[in-house]
C-alpha angles and dihedrals in degrees: 000000000000110000090187097069120092112177129184109228113257089232089064098057109026124040111232096142092232090305125118116282112250125202121179141163140106126318089233133015103240105170139342091255091052093051096046094045090052094044094049090052091047092049088072088065109093094194094059118106108169140030119219137190137169112241099167116031119199107220131194093226133031113250099043117107109289099183132274095268127205094357087067093061091061090054090047089053088056091052091053094046093051102039104027091230120148109243132223133189137176118251127192103175144011096274089057092051092048093054093043092055091042089060093043099249107179102211130025127201133198115220128229093254092054095046091062090067113067091191091059091045092049092047089055094044092050092052089051096052105134093007112125105215135120119254127197118200123206119215115259115261091251118063099256114139094184091057091051092047091045091057090051091049092051092054091044091051088055089059100265107135097164096084130154125186117217120206107208100161132253138269105264123187097199121086111276140157088237133083087217122017111244094220089186092191088074098060090039090054088047089056091048090056095043108025095176094053115106114227123196128185130233105211093175094064093039093050106034089198136065098236094069098046097090093052095046093045088053093046090052093054092045088055092055095254111161101230151325139264109205124178115231137180132181085229106018093170088067098041118137093226134028095356094164093060100044122089137196121264085247092056089045090057090049091053095048091045090057097047116113110220107204125200113255089215130032133201124290095274091048092050090048092052091044091048089050091051090045092054092052089050089050088052096050091046090054089051092047091053090050091051092048091050091051090047090055093049088057092045086055091053090049090050093052090048093050091047093049090049098041094242121153117253099228114068102182097183092055094043092053089051093050091053094049090047098045094043088053091050096045099043088051087055092053100259118143115258095222093048090049091052092052095047095045089048094049089049090048091048092055090044094055092047093053092050090048091054089052092051089052086068087081094053 
């Protein structure tokens, strides 16, 4: 747990009425007309709290569209004046922050590419010292919960206590239906380290396509995330950036209407049954850890025996047989094949490391 973080509860500074926070708007501000048309359509959605738009766009290669810059902030100000929406923009350096404050932007967010650089985050935090404005922090592109938490701690240390974390998924090199793999264990671990920190989910960047947004949005709420940031555009097919993942305001309304908002806590009978099941899980976890410890004791004996008899550590033929056998047993019992492979490989990696440590005794 991070004792350094002191967060003002979301309910005390933005009125969601106990419902999920919903942020929407185009990936990029393209024109005044585009922003106003999108905002006017979004204004019909009662669940919406904040209008977002990308003013500066960090691009992988020069020459790609990098945002309209300061002129976009004047358009965003018109959106705010006409609709009454709170507004939010991404900032990557002190000059962005200065301009955003100049044009009365309500909420800033730090993007995934900026969060990976502690120097950049620290620079923004120092500039905001004494400025009372909420900050949202996207997860870094790589799955590093400490880097994410560190960025939040830097801002909090500068006196910013209205902070929201945004889970937008992580770069993943294996084949996946997602643009950025959700890796839900990472935001869950962040929540464990900072229990008072609100976390919202960005299904647009996780999915990369419209068809998956509904399911990821529901998953986010089922995992007790505090809200959603979903990109919308009055004409998404012709958007300048990320057209495939943006949706119309009408489609956004359909998604929000279908979401099931579950209770975080049930009645007394529910809590008793839940506690009973959790106690059983705790017991099984304890048994599992004891079994793993016993397995590693035997692995150590095997390592000593191999060392004494000058046998190599890695026995590929046996390992291949173990994988095939354990996968067959596990899938027959209803366990997921990919999960089993990851678990077996993790155990094998630790087993090899322990035996390598034993062999080092000779060096």
